[in-house]
C-alpha positions in Angstrom: 0.3 0.0 0.1 1.8 3.2 -1.0 1.4 6.4 1.1 -0.4 9.4 -0.4 1.7 12.2 -1.3 1.1 15.8 0.5 1.2 18.8 -2.3 4.1 21.3 -1.6 3.3 24.5 0.8 2.9 27.1 -1.4 5.8 29.7 -0.7 4.9 33.0 1.1 6.1 36.1 -1.1 8.8 38.2 0.9 10.4 41.9 0.5 13.6 41.7 -1.5 16.6 41.9 1.0 19.2 44.4 0.6 21.9 43.8 -2.2 19.5 41.7 -3.9 17.7 42.6 -7.4 14.5 44.2 -7.4 13.4 43.8 -11.3 16.7 43.8 -12.6 18.2 46.5 -10.2 21.2 45.7 -8.3 20.7 47.8 -4.9 23.6 48.7 -3.2 24.1 46.7 0.1 23.5 49.4 3.2 26.1 50.0 5.4 26.4 52.1 8.6 29.5 54.2 7.2 28.7 57.9 5.7 29.8 58.2 2.0 29.4 61.8 0.9 28.1 62.2 -2.5 29.5 62.5 -5.6 30.4 66.4 -6.1 28.9 67.5 -9.7 31.3 70.2 -10.0 34.8 71.2 -7.7 33.3 74.8 -6.5 36.0 77.4 -6.0 35.8 80.5 -4.2 36.6 83.7 -5.9 39.9 85.4 -4.8 38.4 87.9 -2.6 37.0 86.0 -0.2 40.1 84.8 1.4 41.7 88.3 1.0 38.6 89.8 2.9 38.8 87.3 5.5 42.5 87.3 6.4 42.3 91.2 6.3 39.4 91.1 8.2 41.0 89.1 11.2 44.3 90.7 11.3 42.6 93.8 11.0 40.2 93.2 13.9 43.1 91.8 16.1 45.1 95.1 15.5 42.8 97.3 16.4 41.8 95.6 19.8 45.7 95.5 20.4 46.6 99.0 19.4 43.5 100.5 22.0 45.3 98.2 24.6 48.2 99.7 24.6 46.8 102.9 24.1 48.0 103.8 20.2 44.7 104.8 19.0 43.0 108.5 19.6 41.6 109.3 22.6 41.9 109.0 26.3 43.2 105.5 27.2 41.2 102.1 25.9 37.5 102.5 24.9 35.0 100.3 24.0 34.0 101.9 20.6 37.5 100.4 19.3 36.8 97.4 21.3 33.8 96.8 19.0 35.2 97.8 16.0 37.9 95.2 16.3 35.3 92.5 17.7 33.0 93.3 14.3 35.8 93.2 12.0 37.0 89.6 13.4 33.1 88.5 13.3 33.3 89.5 9.9 36.8 87.8 8.8 34.8 84.4 10.8 31.4 84.9 8.2 33.6 85.3 5.2 35.2 82.3 6.2 32.0 80.4 5.9 31.9 81.4 1.9 35.4 79.7 1.5 35.7 77.1 -0.4 
């Protein structure tokens, strides 16, 4: 007497695994490491950006130092010269963010 044969079970549909094929396309395997995008074109700063950046940083530093050794006009150190030096240094930092 022969045993009855069971029909094979139907497979359940599954989602594609990373790195597998999906409708003919190969998807890259996901990794935890960050890969920066490939730049379409190399960005180059205009020539005036580093000139303004270094000039304003240096001039701001010189104004603050000259203020504290009383080389600037007025009766000793002045808060206005200090503020001018800090504004120049801040301008240098803001310009530095535009440098590529």
